[in-house]
VOKE-477201 format. One line per field, with one value per residue: residue number from 1; residue in one letter; x, y, z of N, C-alpha, C in turn. Coordinates in steps of 0.1 Angstrom, whole numbers, plus 5000, padded with zeros to 4 digits. Example, Ala and Ser with C-alpha at 12.3 -4.5 7.8 and 13.67 -1.06 7.14 Angstrom:
<pts>
seq [1_2]
type [a_s]
n_u [5132_5128]
n_v [4943_4978]
n_w [5078_5071]
ca_u [5123_5137]
ca_v [4955_4989]
ca_w [5078_5071]
c_u [5132_5129]
c_v [4967_5000]
c_w [5078_5079]
</pts>
This chain:
<pts>
seq [1_2_3_4_5_6_7_8_9_10_11_12_13_14_15_16_17_18_19_20_21_22_23_24_25_26_27_28_29_30_31_32_33_34_35_36_37_38_39_40_41_42_43_44_45_46_47_48_49_50_51_52_53_54_55_56_57_58_59_60_61_62_63_64_65_66_67_68_69_70_71_72_73_74_75_76_77_78_79_80_81_82_83_84_85_86_87_88_89_90_91_92_93_94_95_96_97_98_99_100_101_102_103_104_105_106_107_108_109_110_111_112_113_114_115_116_117_118_119_120_121_122_123_124_125_126_127_128_129_130_131_132_133_134_135_136_137_138_139_140_141_142_143_144_145_146_147_148_149_150_151_152_153_154_155_156_157_158_159_160_161_162_163_164_165_166_167_168_169_170_171_172_173_174_175_176_177_178_179_180_181_182_183_184_185_186_187_188_189_190_191_192_193_194_195_196_197_198_199_200_201_202_203_204_205_206_207_208_209_210_211_212]
type [m_s_s_s_r_a_l_l_a_l_f_v_a_l_f_a_v_s_a_s_a_h_v_t_v_s_p_a_t_a_v_k_n_s_y_a_v_s_a_v_r_v_p_h_g_c_s_g_n_s_t_i_s_i_t_v_t_i_p_n_g_v_t_s_v_k_a_g_y_m_s_g_y_k_i_a_t_t_m_r_t_l_d_p_p_l_k_s_e_s_g_g_v_v_n_s_t_i_d_t_v_t_w_s_g_f_e_l_p_d_s_n_f_l_d_f_m_l_q_w_k_s_p_d_v_a_a_g_t_r_l_i_w_p_v_v_q_n_c_t_m_g_s_s_t_a_w_t_e_v_p_a_a_g_q_a_s_a_h_p_a_p_g_v_t_l_v_d_p_p_a_a_t_t_t_a_n_l_t_a_t_p_a_a_n_g_k_n_a_a_g_s_i_s_p_f_d_v_l_p_v_a_v_a_a_g_l_a_v_l_a_l]
n_u [6054_6084_6106_6130_6126_6098_6112_6128_6108_6094_6117_6119_6093_6098_6118_6111_6087_6104_6122_6098_6092_6113_6124_6117_6129_6116_6110_6131_6153_6168_6171_6206_6214_6195_6163_6141_6114_6110_6096_6100_6095_6075_6068_6061_6062_6084_6093_6063_6054_6044_6047_6067_6081_6106_6137_6160_6184_6203_6218_6256_6256_6234_6215_6193_6168_6130_6111_6081_6052_6038_5999_5998_6018_6052_6080_6117_6147_6184_6213_6244_6279_6287_6315_6335_6318_6288_6274_6251_6218_6208_6232_6246_6268_6262_6265_6257_6237_6205_6210_6195_6166_6144_6106_6082_6056_6032_6014_6023_6005_6015_6005_6000_6012_6032_6040_6071_6079_6099_6115_6144_6175_6194_6235_6261_6272_6289_6267_6249_6261_6249_6234_6230_6202_6200_6179_6160_6142_6120_6102_6074_6070_6105_6116_6133_6146_6178_6183_6204_6227_6245_6255_6274_6281_6258_6252_6231_6209_6197_6188_6189_6200_6178_6181_6193_6198_6217_6205_6210_6201_6175_6177_6173_6151_6142_6109_6095_6088_6060_6046_6026_6029_6019_6017_6021_6009_5975_5989_6008_6036_6042_6028_6000_5964_5961_5945_5943_5941_5906_5895_5886_5867_5851_5838_5826_5805_5791_5780_5764_5748_5733_5719_5696]
n_v [6307_6304_6294_6311_6340_6343_6347_6373_6391_6392_6401_6428_6434_6440_6459_6479_6491_6494_6511_6533_6536_6550_6582_6608_6633_6660_6674_6651_6663_6694_6730_6742_6773_6787_6798_6765_6754_6719_6694_6676_6643_6625_6593_6574_6565_6556_6524_6517_6537_6568_6599_6629_6651_6666_6669_6686_6688_6716_6715_6716_6748_6756_6787_6811_6800_6792_6782_6762_6775_6758_6753_6755_6738_6737_6759_6758_6769_6766_6785_6787_6798_6814_6810_6810_6848_6856_6873_6888_6893_6918_6930_6939_6919_6886_6867_6843_6816_6795_6769_6740_6730_6727_6707_6710_6700_6683_6653_6625_6606_6568_6558_6577_6599_6631_6659_6683_6717_6730_6764_6772_6783_6772_6762_6779_6754_6728_6711_6679_6676_6659_6674_6667_6660_6659_6641_6638_6618_6625_6603_6592_6571_6576_6567_6572_6575_6582_6591_6594_6579_6578_6567_6540_6551_6525_6509_6495_6508_6511_6536_6562_6588_6617_6636_6659_6668_6685_6703_6714_6750_6750_6751_6783_6791_6800_6828_6826_6858_6868_6887_6902_6907_6929_6923_6928_6907_6905_6896_6882_6878_6853_6842_6844_6856_6887_6898_6933_6930_6921_6937_6962_6948_6936_6960_6972_6947_6954_6979_6972_6957_6979_6993_6980]
n_w [4667_4674_4701_4704_4695_4716_4734_4727_4720_4745_4760_4747_4752_4788_4787_4772_4794_4816_4806_4804_4830_4843_4858_4832_4809_4788_4758_4744_4732_4723_4707_4704_4729_4727_4743_4761_4772_4791_4807_4834_4840_4865_4871_4888_4922_4956_4953_4957_4977_4981_4961_4980_4970_4945_4938_4911_4894_4878_4847_4842_4825_4817_4816_4835_4847_4854_4873_4869_4881_4909_4919_4954_4954_4966_4959_4961_4953_4948_4945_4923_4920_4890_4871_4843_4847_4830_4803_4806_4783_4782_4781_4807_4841_4848_4877_4890_4892_4892_4906_4920_4920_4939_4943_4971_4992_4982_4980_4960_4948_4943_4920_4904_4879_4877_4857_4866_4855_4839_4827_4806_4793_4772_4765_4743_4725_4712_4687_4698_4722_4754_4777_4817_4839_4868_4890_4919_4940_4967_4989_5010_5040_5044_5022_4993_4961_4934_4911_4892_4880_4853_4830_4806_4774_4755_4780_4805_4832_4863_4876_4856_4855_4836_4803_4780_4748_4726_4698_4668_4652_4630_4600_4577_4559_4527_4518_4490_4460_4460_4455_4426_4399_4370_4341_4305_4290_4306_4327_4358_4370_4378_4364_4368_4369_4376_4406_4397_4372_4371_4377_4364_4346_4364_4381_4359_4350_4377_4370_4352_4354_4373_4359_4348]
ca_u [6067_6096_6113_6137_6115_6093_6127_6132_6100_6096_6127_6120_6085_6098_6131_6099_6081_6113_6121_6088_6095_6121_6124_6125_6129_6109_6114_6147_6164_6164_6178_6213_6219_6183_6157_6134_6106_6112_6089_6106_6077_6077_6060_6059_6063_6091_6086_6049_6056_6037_6061_6064_6095_6119_6152_6164_6198_6205_6234_6264_6258_6221_6208_6175_6161_6119_6103_6068_6039_6019_5989_6000_6031_6069_6089_6131_6163_6196_6224_6253_6287_6295_6330_6334_6304_6284_6273_6235_6215_6209_6250_6246_6273_6254_6276_6257_6218_6207_6219_6187_6158_6128_6091_6075_6043_6026_6018_6014_6006_6023_5994_5997_6018_6032_6055_6071_6077_6110_6122_6158_6182_6203_6241_6261_6276_6284_6252_6254_6262_6238_6232_6224_6197_6201_6166_6161_6129_6116_6086_6070_6077_6114_6119_6139_6149_6181_6178_6211_6233_6252_6257_6286_6272_6253_6248_6216_6212_6187_6181_6197_6193_6174_6192_6183_6203_6211_6209_6218_6187_6167_6178_6166_6146_6136_6102_6092_6084_6046_6041_6015_6037_6009_6022_6014_5994_5972_5995_6018_6050_6038_6016_5984_5959_5964_5936_5944_5932_5897_5895_5878_5859_5839_5835_5815_5795_5780_5773_5757_5734_5724_5716_5691]
ca_v [6314_6300_6299_6324_6349_6351_6353_6381_6398_6395_6414_6441_6446_6440_6469_6493_6488_6494_6528_6538_6536_6560_6601_6612_6649_6656_6666_6642_6677_6716_6739_6753_6786_6791_6788_6758_6746_6706_6692_6663_6637_6613_6583_6563_6570_6545_6509_6518_6551_6582_6613_6639_6657_6662_6684_6691_6698_6721_6712_6733_6761_6762_6792_6821_6788_6790_6771_6762_6770_6745_6756_6743_6735_6750_6763_6763_6770_6772_6791_6788_6812_6813_6816_6832_6854_6855_6884_6891_6899_6930_6940_6934_6908_6874_6863_6832_6815_6786_6750_6732_6735_6717_6710_6701_6704_6678_6638_6623_6587_6557_6556_6586_6604_6643_6666_6691_6724_6741_6776_6779_6791_6761_6767_6777_6746_6719_6703_6670_6679_6658_6676_6655_6660_6645_6647_6630_6621_6619_6596_6587_6565_6578_6561_6582_6567_6588_6596_6602_6578_6578_6549_6539_6541_6514_6501_6498_6518_6507_6549_6563_6606_6620_6641_6666_6664_6696_6699_6728_6750_6748_6754_6789_6793_6816_6827_6833_6866_6861_6902_6900_6922_6929_6924_6931_6904_6908_6880_6887_6871_6838_6833_6838_6864_6898_6912_6943_6923_6918_6947_6968_6938_6936_6974_6973_6945_6959_6990_6967_6953_6987_7001_6977]
ca_w [4669_4677_4713_4707_4700_4724_4742_4716_4728_4758_4760_4744_4762_4798_4784_4767_4801_4824_4805_4807_4844_4848_4856_4828_4808_4776_4745_4746_4724_4726_4701_4713_4725_4725_4755_4760_4786_4790_4819_4843_4842_4873_4867_4899_4937_4955_4960_4960_4983_4977_4960_4986_4969_4940_4935_4900_4900_4866_4839_4839_4813_4816_4825_4827_4849_4861_4881_4867_4892_4906_4930_4963_4959_4974_4950_4963_4947_4951_4937_4923_4916_4878_4870_4846_4850_4817_4795_4801_4767_4782_4785_4826_4843_4857_4888_4890_4887_4904_4910_4921_4918_4946_4948_4977_4998_4981_4978_4948_4950_4933_4907_4896_4873_4875_4851_4867_4843_4835_4808_4809_4783_4765_4761_4729_4727_4696_4687_4698_4735_4762_4789_4825_4848_4881_4901_4934_4941_4978_4992_5022_5046_5041_5015_4980_4943_4931_4899_4891_4877_4839_4825_4793_4759_4754_4788_4811_4846_4870_4882_4850_4855_4820_4799_4770_4740_4718_4679_4660_4650_4619_4582_4574_4542_4519_4510_4472_4464_4461_4450_4416_4385_4357_4326_4288_4285_4315_4337_4364_4365_4377_4354_4370_4364_4388_4408_4394_4351_4366_4388_4358_4341_4380_4376_4342_4353_4381_4365_4340_4367_4383_4348_4345]
c_u [6072_6103_6123_6132_6105_6100_6123_6114_6093_6103_6120_6104_6094_6106_6119_6091_6093_6114_6115_6088_6105_6121_6129_6125_6125_6107_6126_6156_6156_6176_6192_6214_6204_6174_6146_6122_6103_6102_6092_6096_6086_6068_6053_6064_6078_6091_6071_6047_6052_6050_6056_6074_6104_6124_6156_6181_6202_6220_6241_6262_6244_6219_6194_6168_6145_6118_6091_6060_6033_6008_5992_6013_6042_6077_6108_6139_6175_6205_6239_6264_6291_6314_6333_6324_6301_6276_6256_6227_6212_6218_6253_6254_6259_6267_6271_6240_6221_6207_6215_6174_6143_6117_6087_6057_6033_6027_6009_6024_6013_6017_5990_6011_6021_6045_6056_6077_6089_6112_6137_6162_6197_6217_6246_6271_6280_6271_6259_6257_6247_6249_6222_6216_6195_6183_6164_6146_6126_6098_6087_6075_6098_6125_6120_6142_6156_6184_6193_6228_6235_6256_6263_6273_6269_6250_6235_6221_6193_6184_6194_6189_6188_6186_6185_6197_6202_6217_6207_6201_6180_6172_6176_6160_6141_6117_6097_6088_6072_6038_6036_6024_6035_6026_6013_6001_5982_5973_6003_6029_6053_6026_6002_5977_5960_5952_5938_5937_5923_5886_5881_5867_5848_5832_5822_5810_5783_5777_5760_5742_5725_5718_5703_5677]
c_v [6303_6306_6312_6334_6353_6355_6372_6394_6400_6404_6425_6443_6447_6454_6483_6498_6498_6507_6535_6541_6543_6574_6602_6629_6648_6671_6664_6655_6695_6719_6746_6765_6795_6789_6776_6756_6733_6704_6679_6659_6624_6607_6575_6571_6556_6534_6512_6532_6564_6595_6625_6658_6655_6677_6677_6693_6699_6721_6723_6742_6767_6770_6800_6809_6797_6785_6769_6761_6759_6749_6744_6739_6748_6747_6767_6758_6773_6776_6788_6797_6808_6818_6811_6839_6857_6865_6882_6898_6914_6945_6938_6921_6905_6867_6849_6830_6799_6772_6739_6734_6725_6725_6704_6701_6695_6659_6638_6606_6579_6558_6565_6595_6619_6649_6679_6702_6734_6750_6776_6785_6781_6766_6768_6766_6739_6714_6693_6665_6672_6662_6669_6661_6655_6649_6638_6628_6613_6612_6592_6576_6571_6575_6573_6575_6582_6590_6600_6592_6578_6573_6553_6540_6528_6503_6506_6505_6511_6524_6556_6584_6607_6631_6650_6664_6679_6694_6714_6734_6749_6756_6767_6793_6807_6816_6832_6846_6865_6878_6903_6915_6919_6930_6926_6925_6898_6896_6883_6880_6858_6835_6832_6853_6872_6902_6922_6940_6924_6926_6957_6957_6942_6950_6977_6966_6949_6968_6986_6963_6965_6999_6994_6979]
c_w [4681_4691_4718_4703_4700_4730_4742_4727_4738_4764_4761_4746_4780_4796_4784_4784_4814_4814_4802_4824_4851_4850_4843_4820_4791_4776_4752_4737_4728_4714_4707_4707_4721_4742_4748_4776_4778_4802_4823_4849_4851_4877_4878_4914_4940_4960_4966_4969_4978_4973_4973_4977_4955_4936_4922_4903_4882_4863_4840_4828_4810_4823_4820_4835_4856_4860_4876_4879_4890_4922_4937_4966_4964_4963_4957_4956_4959_4942_4934_4914_4897_4871_4854_4847_4829_4815_4794_4789_4768_4787_4801_4827_4852_4865_4889_4890_4890_4897_4908_4926_4932_4949_4955_4984_4994_4983_4968_4948_4940_4918_4900_4890_4873_4864_4858_4854_4851_4823_4812_4798_4779_4765_4747_4728_4719_4700_4691_4713_4742_4776_4804_4836_4862_4887_4911_4939_4955_4984_5006_5028_5045_5034_5008_4966_4939_4917_4890_4882_4856_4832_4815_4785_4762_4769_4799_4825_4852_4875_4868_4854_4837_4819_4783_4762_4726_4706_4675_4655_4634_4610_4582_4563_4540_4510_4498_4476_4458_4446_4436_4407_4375_4351_4318_4285_4293_4321_4345_4367_4370_4367_4351_4363_4373_4387_4406_4373_4360_4372_4376_4350_4353_4377_4368_4343_4365_4375_4356_4346_4370_4368_4341_4353]
</pts>
């Protein structure tokens, strides 16, 4: 392998390790104007220190947020006002929504990872819209990492905020009419034998066995 290829391979490997070390939100896509469940993954601590809390800021337009319960963990939320208010699915008026979610009361070692779950409803906006989920990770020894940077397209960042890209709902599919239609030739409209065609034969065979 040439030196240039070796350097390229090393760069790719380092980039992959670096990307996997970031706080992420998965899946990376969600259907617009729909409910979704996402995992905020904390892959390590802060410079070797254990994680003791994380705070996730909910993107604008996201509503109906629920934090996943974790035994022994504390969950706290803050609210923000919706201007203009939204109409709920039941016809009521929604004036506020969750702004931040904080999990605390635990100590996650640097050698372990953990997924923090969120259920939410995506806004009805254009497909391709990217929702940014800033995360602040607090650790022991007073250390912390703010995963809040939003780099320009094509640029790298040491602590990028995780994001989710909205997509259109899948195209509707139609199911072919599989109902058997008896025909004069003993076959249904699809050209196969209908169960109703073989029923008299089966009954006759059964009576013949009983007569033996």
